[in-house]
PyMOL CGO cylinders between C-alpha atoms (Angstrom):
from pymol import cmd
from pymol.cgo import CYLINDER

trace = [
    CYLINDER, 145.47, -171.46, 5.38, 145.01, -169.16, 2.65, 0.3, 1, 1, 1, 1, 1, 1,
    CYLINDER, 145.01, -169.16, 2.65, 146.50, -169.78, -0.84, 0.3, 1, 1, 1, 1, 1, 1,
    CYLINDER, 146.50, -169.78, -0.84, 149.01, -167.82, -1.99, 0.3, 1, 1, 1, 1, 1, 1,
    CYLINDER, 149.01, -167.82, -1.99, 148.79, -166.57, -5.56, 0.3, 1, 1, 1, 1, 1, 1,
    CYLINDER, 148.79, -166.57, -5.56, 151.67, -166.74, -7.82, 0.3, 1, 1, 1, 1, 1, 1,
    CYLINDER, 151.67, -166.74, -7.82, 153.49, -163.97, -8.30, 0.3, 1, 1, 1, 1, 1, 1,
    CYLINDER, 153.49, -163.97, -8.30, 152.97, -162.09, -11.53, 0.3, 1, 1, 1, 1, 1, 1,
    CYLINDER, 152.97, -162.09, -11.53, 155.60, -160.31, -13.32, 0.3, 1, 1, 1, 1, 1, 1,
    CYLINDER, 155.60, -160.31, -13.32, 155.32, -156.46, -12.79, 0.3, 1, 1, 1, 1, 1, 1,
    CYLINDER, 155.32, -156.46, -12.79, 158.67, -155.60, -14.98, 0.3, 1, 1, 1, 1, 1, 1,
    CYLINDER, 158.67, -155.60, -14.98, 156.74, -153.38, -17.81, 0.3, 1, 1, 1, 1, 1, 1,
    CYLINDER, 156.74, -153.38, -17.81, 157.05, -150.19, -19.27, 0.3, 1, 1, 1, 1, 1, 1,
    CYLINDER, 157.05, -150.19, -19.27, 155.46, -147.26, -17.31, 0.3, 1, 1, 1, 1, 1, 1,
    CYLINDER, 155.46, -147.26, -17.31, 154.37, -144.95, -19.80, 0.3, 1, 1, 1, 1, 1, 1,
    CYLINDER, 154.37, -144.95, -19.80, 153.57, -145.22, -23.47, 0.3, 1, 1, 1, 1, 1, 1,
    CYLINDER, 153.57, -145.22, -23.47, 156.01, -142.88, -25.26, 0.3, 1, 1, 1, 1, 1, 1,
    CYLINDER, 156.01, -142.88, -25.26, 158.59, -143.78, -22.27, 0.3, 1, 1, 1, 1, 1, 1,
    CYLINDER, 158.59, -143.78, -22.27, 159.19, -147.14, -23.91, 0.3, 1, 1, 1, 1, 1, 1,
    CYLINDER, 159.19, -147.14, -23.91, 163.18, -147.02, -22.84, 0.3, 1, 1, 1, 1, 1, 1,
    CYLINDER, 163.18, -147.02, -22.84, 162.78, -147.26, -19.32, 0.3, 1, 1, 1, 1, 1, 1,
    CYLINDER, 162.78, -147.26, -19.32, 161.47, -150.02, -17.26, 0.3, 1, 1, 1, 1, 1, 1,
    CYLINDER, 161.47, -150.02, -17.26, 160.21, -149.37, -13.61, 0.3, 1, 1, 1, 1, 1, 1,
    CYLINDER, 160.21, -149.37, -13.61, 158.68, -152.01, -11.44, 0.3, 1, 1, 1, 1, 1, 1,
    CYLINDER, 158.68, -152.01, -11.44, 154.47, -151.79, -11.69, 0.3, 1, 1, 1, 1, 1, 1,
    CYLINDER, 154.47, -151.79, -11.69, 152.24, -152.08, -9.03, 0.3, 1, 1, 1, 1, 1, 1,
    CYLINDER, 152.24, -152.08, -9.03, 149.88, -154.97, -9.81, 0.3, 1, 1, 1, 1, 1, 1,
    CYLINDER, 149.88, -154.97, -9.81, 147.21, -153.03, -7.64, 0.3, 1, 1, 1, 1, 1, 1,
    CYLINDER, 147.21, -153.03, -7.64, 147.33, -150.42, -9.89, 0.3, 1, 1, 1, 1, 1, 1,
    CYLINDER, 147.33, -150.42, -9.89, 144.40, -151.17, -12.59, 0.3, 1, 1, 1, 1, 1, 1,
    CYLINDER, 144.40, -151.17, -12.59, 144.77, -148.29, -14.79, 0.3, 1, 1, 1, 1, 1, 1,
    CYLINDER, 144.77, -148.29, -14.79, 145.02, -148.55, -18.56, 0.3, 1, 1, 1, 1, 1, 1,
    CYLINDER, 145.02, -148.55, -18.56, 148.25, -147.30, -19.26, 0.3, 1, 1, 1, 1, 1, 1,
    CYLINDER, 148.25, -147.30, -19.26, 149.40, -150.32, -16.37, 0.3, 1, 1, 1, 1, 1, 1,
    CYLINDER, 149.40, -150.32, -16.37, 147.84, -152.65, -17.95, 0.3, 1, 1, 1, 1, 1, 1,
    CYLINDER, 147.84, -152.65, -17.95, 149.36, -152.04, -21.45, 0.3, 1, 1, 1, 1, 1, 1,
    CYLINDER, 149.36, -152.04, -21.45, 152.71, -151.97, -19.81, 0.3, 1, 1, 1, 1, 1, 1,
    CYLINDER, 152.71, -151.97, -19.81, 152.03, -154.95, -18.20, 0.3, 1, 1, 1, 1, 1, 1,
    CYLINDER, 152.03, -154.95, -18.20, 150.83, -156.86, -21.79, 0.3, 1, 1, 1, 1, 1, 1,
    CYLINDER, 150.83, -156.86, -21.79, 153.98, -155.18, -23.04, 0.3, 1, 1, 1, 1, 1, 1,
    CYLINDER, 153.98, -155.18, -23.04, 156.03, -156.94, -20.51, 0.3, 1, 1, 1, 1, 1, 1,
    CYLINDER, 156.03, -156.94, -20.51, 154.27, -160.16, -20.83, 0.3, 1, 1, 1, 1, 1, 1,
    CYLINDER, 154.27, -160.16, -20.83, 154.45, -160.31, -24.65, 0.3, 1, 1, 1, 1, 1, 1,
    CYLINDER, 154.45, -160.31, -24.65, 158.33, -159.42, -24.95, 0.3, 1, 1, 1, 1, 1, 1,
    CYLINDER, 158.33, -159.42, -24.95, 158.87, -162.63, -22.41, 0.3, 1, 1, 1, 1, 1, 1,
    CYLINDER, 158.87, -162.63, -22.41, 156.33, -165.12, -24.90, 0.3, 1, 1, 1, 1, 1, 1,
    CYLINDER, 156.33, -165.12, -24.90, 153.05, -165.06, -26.47, 0.3, 1, 1, 1, 1, 1, 1,
    CYLINDER, 153.05, -165.06, -26.47, 150.09, -165.05, -24.05, 0.3, 1, 1, 1, 1, 1, 1,
    CYLINDER, 150.09, -165.05, -24.05, 146.51, -166.08, -24.36, 0.3, 1, 1, 1, 1, 1, 1,
    CYLINDER, 146.51, -166.08, -24.36, 143.27, -164.06, -22.90, 0.3, 1, 1, 1, 1, 1, 1,
    CYLINDER, 143.27, -164.06, -22.90, 143.57, -166.62, -19.75, 0.3, 1, 1, 1, 1, 1, 1,
    CYLINDER, 143.57, -166.62, -19.75, 147.36, -166.10, -18.87, 0.3, 1, 1, 1, 1, 1, 1,
    CYLINDER, 147.36, -166.10, -18.87, 146.64, -162.38, -18.92, 0.3, 1, 1, 1, 1, 1, 1,
    CYLINDER, 146.64, -162.38, -18.92, 143.54, -162.59, -17.09, 0.3, 1, 1, 1, 1, 1, 1,
    CYLINDER, 143.54, -162.59, -17.09, 144.78, -164.80, -14.42, 0.3, 1, 1, 1, 1, 1, 1,
    CYLINDER, 144.78, -164.80, -14.42, 148.70, -164.72, -14.45, 0.3, 1, 1, 1, 1, 1, 1,
    CYLINDER, 148.70, -164.72, -14.45, 148.46, -161.11, -15.10, 0.3, 1, 1, 1, 1, 1, 1,
    CYLINDER, 148.46, -161.11, -15.10, 145.75, -159.58, -13.69, 0.3, 1, 1, 1, 1, 1, 1,
    CYLINDER, 145.75, -159.58, -13.69, 144.42, -158.04, -17.03, 0.3, 1, 1, 1, 1, 1, 1,
    CYLINDER, 144.42, -158.04, -17.03, 140.32, -158.54, -16.95, 0.3, 1, 1, 1, 1, 1, 1,
    CYLINDER, 140.32, -158.54, -16.95, 139.69, -157.23, -20.68, 0.3, 1, 1, 1, 1, 1, 1,
    CYLINDER, 139.69, -157.23, -20.68, 143.16, -157.93, -22.45, 0.3, 1, 1, 1, 1, 1, 1,
    CYLINDER, 143.16, -157.93, -22.45, 141.19, -157.05, -25.50, 0.3, 1, 1, 1, 1, 1, 1,
    CYLINDER, 141.19, -157.05, -25.50, 140.75, -153.77, -25.57, 0.3, 1, 1, 1, 1, 1, 1,
    CYLINDER, 140.75, -153.77, -25.57, 144.52, -153.23, -24.06, 0.3, 1, 1, 1, 1, 1, 1,
    CYLINDER, 144.52, -153.23, -24.06, 145.70, -154.75, -27.26, 0.3, 1, 1, 1, 1, 1, 1,
    CYLINDER, 145.70, -154.75, -27.26, 143.45, -152.81, -29.61, 0.3, 1, 1, 1, 1, 1, 1,
    CYLINDER, 143.45, -152.81, -29.61, 145.01, -149.78, -27.88, 0.3, 1, 1, 1, 1, 1, 1,
    CYLINDER, 145.01, -149.78, -27.88, 148.38, -151.17, -28.02, 0.3, 1, 1, 1, 1, 1, 1,
    CYLINDER, 148.38, -151.17, -28.02, 148.00, -151.81, -32.17, 0.3, 1, 1, 1, 1, 1, 1,
    CYLINDER, 148.00, -151.81, -32.17, 145.69, -148.72, -32.83, 0.3, 1, 1, 1, 1, 1, 1,
    CYLINDER, 145.69, -148.72, -32.83, 147.19, -146.16, -30.70, 0.3, 1, 1, 1, 1, 1, 1,
    CYLINDER, 147.19, -146.16, -30.70, 150.85, -147.23, -30.45, 0.3, 1, 1, 1, 1, 1, 1,
    CYLINDER, 150.85, -147.23, -30.45, 151.50, -148.64, -33.34, 0.3, 1, 1, 1, 1, 1, 1,
    CYLINDER, 151.50, -148.64, -33.34, 152.52, -152.02, -32.07, 0.3, 1, 1, 1, 1, 1, 1,
    CYLINDER, 152.52, -152.02, -32.07, 152.68, -155.23, -34.14, 0.3, 1, 1, 1, 1, 1, 1,
    CYLINDER, 152.68, -155.23, -34.14, 150.56, -157.89, -32.30, 0.3, 1, 1, 1, 1, 1, 1,
    CYLINDER, 150.56, -157.89, -32.30, 148.94, -160.99, -34.22, 0.3, 1, 1, 1, 1, 1, 1,
    CYLINDER, 148.94, -160.99, -34.22, 146.26, -162.73, -32.72, 0.3, 1, 1, 1, 1, 1, 1,
    CYLINDER, 146.26, -162.73, -32.72, 145.63, -166.66, -33.37, 0.3, 1, 1, 1, 1, 1, 1,
    CYLINDER, 145.63, -166.66, -33.37, 142.80, -168.14, -32.28, 0.3, 1, 1, 1, 1, 1, 1,
    CYLINDER, 142.80, -168.14, -32.28, 142.89, -171.77, -30.05, 0.3, 1, 1, 1, 1, 1, 1,
    CYLINDER, 142.89, -171.77, -30.05, 140.99, -173.79, -28.12, 0.3, 1, 1, 1, 1, 1, 1,
    CYLINDER, 140.99, -173.79, -28.12, 142.78, -172.99, -23.96, 0.3, 1, 1, 1, 1, 1, 1,
    CYLINDER, 142.78, -172.99, -23.96, 141.61, -174.38, -20.60, 0.3, 1, 1, 1, 1, 1, 1,
    CYLINDER, 141.61, -174.38, -20.60, 141.08, -171.98, -17.35, 0.3, 1, 1, 1, 1, 1, 1,
    CYLINDER, 141.08, -171.98, -17.35, 142.12, -172.71, -14.40, 0.3, 1, 1, 1, 1, 1, 1,
    CYLINDER, 142.12, -172.71, -14.40, 139.25, -174.09, -12.93, 0.3, 1, 1, 1, 1, 1, 1,
    CYLINDER, 139.25, -174.09, -12.93, 139.42, -176.99, -15.75, 0.3, 1, 1, 1, 1, 1, 1,
    CYLINDER, 139.42, -176.99, -15.75, 136.89, -174.85, -18.37, 0.3, 1, 1, 1, 1, 1, 1,
    CYLINDER, 136.89, -174.85, -18.37, 137.52, -175.46, -22.18, 0.3, 1, 1, 1, 1, 1, 1,
    CYLINDER, 137.52, -175.46, -22.18, 137.34, -172.19, -24.28, 0.3, 1, 1, 1, 1, 1, 1,
    CYLINDER, 137.34, -172.19, -24.28, 137.39, -172.04, -27.76, 0.3, 1, 1, 1, 1, 1, 1,
    CYLINDER, 137.39, -172.04, -27.76, 138.78, -169.55, -29.95, 0.3, 1, 1, 1, 1, 1, 1,
    CYLINDER, 138.78, -169.55, -29.95, 140.85, -167.93, -27.06, 0.3, 1, 1, 1, 1, 1, 1,
    CYLINDER, 140.85, -167.93, -27.06, 142.99, -165.26, -28.45, 0.3, 1, 1, 1, 1, 1, 1,
    CYLINDER, 142.99, -165.26, -28.45, 146.73, -166.30, -28.34, 0.3, 1, 1, 1, 1, 1, 1,
    CYLINDER, 146.73, -166.30, -28.34, 148.52, -162.51, -28.44, 0.3, 1, 1, 1, 1, 1, 1,
    CYLINDER, 148.52, -162.51, -28.44, 152.24, -162.39, -30.66, 0.3, 1, 1, 1, 1, 1, 1,
    CYLINDER, 152.24, -162.39, -30.66, 153.89, -159.06, -30.23, 0.3, 1, 1, 1, 1, 1, 1,
    CYLINDER, 153.89, -159.06, -30.23, 155.95, -159.02, -33.80, 0.3, 1, 1, 1, 1, 1, 1,
    CYLINDER, 155.95, -159.02, -33.80, 159.63, -158.58, -33.27, 0.3, 1, 1, 1, 1, 1, 1,
    CYLINDER, 159.63, -158.58, -33.27, 160.60, -154.59, -33.59, 0.3, 1, 1, 1, 1, 1, 1,
    CYLINDER, 160.60, -154.59, -33.59, 157.66, -154.07, -31.23, 0.3, 1, 1, 1, 1, 1, 1,
    CYLINDER, 157.66, -154.07, -31.23, 155.91, -150.63, -32.59, 0.3, 1, 1, 1, 1, 1, 1,
    CYLINDER, 155.91, -150.63, -32.59, 156.39, -149.70, -36.01, 0.3, 1, 1, 1, 1, 1, 1,
]
cmd.load_cgo(trace, "trace")
């Protein structure tokens, strides 16, 4: 029997600059806009690691999306380095933990 993957949090902002509107996002949409929106929604709930964003939210390369959110869209996101364990049990040192600062964008 196939294992059912956990449900992802797909409530997020749809377009940069359209921060006030929330919509359901397609978890199969791999566009950069959709990935940024998913990351923002996830970070509004709690800080997230690179491992969590990849495994739980389907963002394969979170660092470039975080970079865009900071440098193009002026969000205040800090990163803290820590050791994380992937779902397959492998320990990874210096994984980023991303923290959205209060107020979101500057």
